[in-house]
C-alpha positions in Angstrom: 5.1 -6.5 11.9 7.4 -7.5 9.0 6.5 -9.6 6.0 8.4 -12.6 7.5 6.4 -12.3 10.7 3.2 -12.2 8.7 4.2 -15.3 6.7 5.1 -17.1 10.0 1.8 -16.2 11.6 -0.3 -17.3 8.6 1.7 -20.6 8.3 1.2 -21.3 12.0 -2.5 -20.5 11.9 -3.3 -22.5 8.7 -0.7 -25.3 8.9 0.5 -24.5 5.3 4.3 -24.5 4.7 6.1 -21.2 5.0 7.4 -21.4 1.5 3.9 -21.6 0.1 2.6 -18.8 2.2 5.5 -16.7 1.3 4.8 -17.3 -2.4 1.1 -16.3 -2.0 2.0 -13.2 0.0 4.5 -12.1 -2.7 2.0 -12.8 -5.5 -0.7 -10.8 -3.6 1.7 -7.8 -3.3 2.7 -8.0 -6.9 -0.9 -8.1 -8.0 -1.7 -5.0 -6.0 1.3 -3.2 -7.4 0.5 -4.2 -11.0 -3.1 -3.1 -10.6 -2.2 0.3 -9.2 0.4 0.7 -11.9 -2.3 0.3 -14.5 -4.5 2.8 -12.7 -6.9 0.3 -11.2 -7.7 0.5 -7.5 -7.9 -2.7 -5.4 -10.9 -3.1 -3.1 -10.8 -5.6 -0.2 -14.2 -5.6 1.4 -13.9 -5.4 5.2 -10.2 -4.5 5.0 -9.7 -1.4 2.9 -8.8 -0.1 -0.5 -5.5 0.5 -2.3 -6.1 3.6 -4.4 -4.2 6.1 -6.4 -4.2 9.7 -5.3 -3.3 12.5 -7.7 -1.1 15.3 -6.4 -1.3 18.6 -8.3 1.7 20.6 -9.3 2.9 22.9 -6.6 5.6 25.4 -5.7 8.1 24.5 -3.0 11.0 26.4 -1.4 14.5 25.2 -0.8 15.2 27.0 2.5 19.0 26.5 2.4 19.5 28.0 -1.1 16.5 30.4 -0.7 15.1 29.3 -4.1 11.7 28.3 -5.4 11.2 25.1 -7.3 8.2 23.5 -8.9 7.1 20.0 -8.0 5.3 18.4 -11.0 1.9 16.8 -10.7 2.2 13.1 -9.9 0.3 10.1 -8.6 0.9 8.3 -5.3 -0.4 5.0 -4.0 -2.5 5.2 -0.8 -4.4 2.9 1.5 -7.9 3.8 2.8 -9.0 1.4 5.6 -12.6 0.1 5.7 -14.8 1.3 8.6 -14.8 -2.2 10.1 -11.0 -2.1 10.1 -10.9 1.3 11.7 -13.4 0.3 14.4 -11.3 -2.9 15.2 -8.1 -0.9 15.7 -9.7 1.8 17.9 
């Protein structure tokens, strides 16, 4: 499902104009991104959590050149679904 399809579905279910729904969806995504960029997780009870996972430094191999390289430690965004969410999808 794409963002446009989500906007259409919400607009149809709520009767709110697509432009307004699109603005709200964009603002929600921007808020989540900004919060994670500051290092703060986002918890949505009954849906899940947007968290930051830390990846440690590690050695990797470039098979084509037969060399070893170091991948530095870094943070990545992740989503952890709530138990209710998981049970609904099953």
